[in-house]
C-alpha positions in Angstrom: 8.4 -13.7 0.8 4.6 -13.0 1.1 2.5 -10.2 -0.7 -0.4 -8.5 1.4 -3.8 -9.3 -0.4 -6.4 -6.4 -0.5 -9.5 -6.5 -2.6 -10.7 -3.7 -3.5 -14.9 -2.9 -4.7 -14.7 -0.2 -7.4 -17.2 2.5 -6.9 -19.7 4.4 -9.3 -18.5 7.8 -8.1 -14.6 6.4 -8.8 -14.8 7.4 -12.2 -14.0 10.3 -14.6 -15.4 11.6 -17.9 -13.7 9.2 -20.2 -15.7 6.1 -18.1 -12.5 4.7 -16.2 -11.2 5.3 -12.6 -9.6 8.5 -12.4 -5.9 8.8 -11.9 -6.0 10.5 -8.2 -8.9 7.7 -6.9 -6.0 5.3 -7.1 -4.4 6.8 -4.4 -7.3 6.2 -2.4 -7.0 2.1 -4.0 -3.3 2.2 -2.7 -3.6 4.0 1.3 -6.9 1.1 1.6 -4.9 -1.9 1.1 -2.1 0.4 3.2 -4.0 0.7 6.2 -5.3 -3.0 6.1 -1.4 -4.1 5.2 0.3 -1.6 8.0 -2.6 -2.5 10.5 -5.5 -4.5 10.4 -2.2 -7.1 10.3 -0.1 -5.9 13.0 1.3 -7.9 15.0 0.1 -9.6 18.1 -3.3 -8.5 19.5 -2.8 -5.0 21.4 0.4 -4.3 19.7 0.9 -0.5 19.5 3.2 -1.5 16.0 2.1 1.3 13.8 -0.9 2.9 15.3 1.5 6.0 16.3 1.2 7.5 13.1 3.1 7.4 9.7 2.9 9.1 7.0 3.8 9.3 3.7 6.9 10.7 2.2 6.3 9.6 -1.4 4.1 8.1 -3.7 5.1 6.9 -7.2 2.3 5.4 -9.5 2.6 4.3 -13.4 -0.5 3.8 -15.3 -0.2 0.8 -16.9 -4.1 0.0 -18.6 -7.6 2.0 -18.2 -9.6 0.4 -15.5 -13.8 0.3 -15.8 -16.1 0.3 -13.6 -17.7 -2.9 -13.1 -18.9 -5.4 -9.9 -16.0 -7.3 -9.2 -13.3 -5.8 -6.9 -10.2 -5.7 -8.3 -6.5 -7.6 -6.5 -4.4 -4.9 -4.9 -1.3 -6.8 -4.1 1.8 -5.3 -1.7 4.5 -6.5 -0.5 7.6 -4.2 1.2 10.8 -3.5 -1.4 12.9 -1.6 1.0 13.4 -1.4 4.9 15.7 1.7 6.8 15.5 2.4 10.6 13.1 5.2 9.7 11.4 4.4 6.7 9.8 1.6 4.3 8.6 1.1 0.5 5.8 -0.7 0.1 5.6 -1.4 -3.8 1.8 -2.5 -5.6 0.2 -4.0 -8.3 -3.5 -3.2 -9.0 -4.9 -5.9 -11.0 -6.8 -9.0 -12.8 -5.4 -12.5 -12.4 -4.7 -11.6 -16.1 -3.7 -8.3 -16.3 -2.0 -5.1 -14.3 -3.8 -2.0 -14.3 -1.3 -0.2 -12.0 2.5 -0.6 -10.8 3.5 2.2 -8.0 5.1 2.3 -4.8 5.0 4.7 -1.2 7.5 5.9 1.1 5.9 5.1 4.6 7.6 7.2 7.9 6.6 6.0 11.3 5.7 9.1 13.2 5.6 10.1 16.4 2.5 12.4 16.9 2.7 13.0 20.2 6.3 14.4 19.8 5.1 15.7 16.2 8.3 14.2 14.7 9.8 11.3 12.8 11.2 8.0 14.6 12.4 5.0 14.1 10.9 1.4 13.6 10.6 -0.8 16.3 12.4 -4.3 16.8 8.1 -5.5 16.3 7.8 -4.0 13.5 10.8 -5.0 12.0 9.9 -8.2 12.4 6.7 -8.0 10.9 7.9 -6.2 7.5 10.3 -8.5 7.3 8.0 -11.3 6.3 7.3 -9.0 3.2 10.2 -7.8 2.0 11.3 -8.2 -1.1 13.6 -6.6 -2.8 12.9 -6.7 -6.2 10.3 -4.5 -7.8 7.5 -6.0 -9.7 8.5 -7.2 -13.3 7.6 -4.4 -16.1 
């Protein structure tokens, strides 16, 4: 099982009045990692995979410890923990080698923008996603 690795820079504007990354900013970090995973790593040059649109159906976030500003980026590992005919769950860890700051998951539904409705995961998308499938969530 592979994991997608995304190096996410911290921005000064990500901090809140308490001096750590604001809880809402973590959603942006997860979005950056998810988009990098689903779109930049989509199989094949010119492949239509994932380009038709998708919507977030659910986010779940566990804040493990505060993350304060520094110049080094944080690592976001992501992988698929559930894959159905019409949705997938991406699980994440926002971390450094020695500690985890956030554990999270997102349910994503492929969406046909032209038709204005959810769609099925294509065979090509399923093949790509299965490389990252691990049905066991991260250790607590």
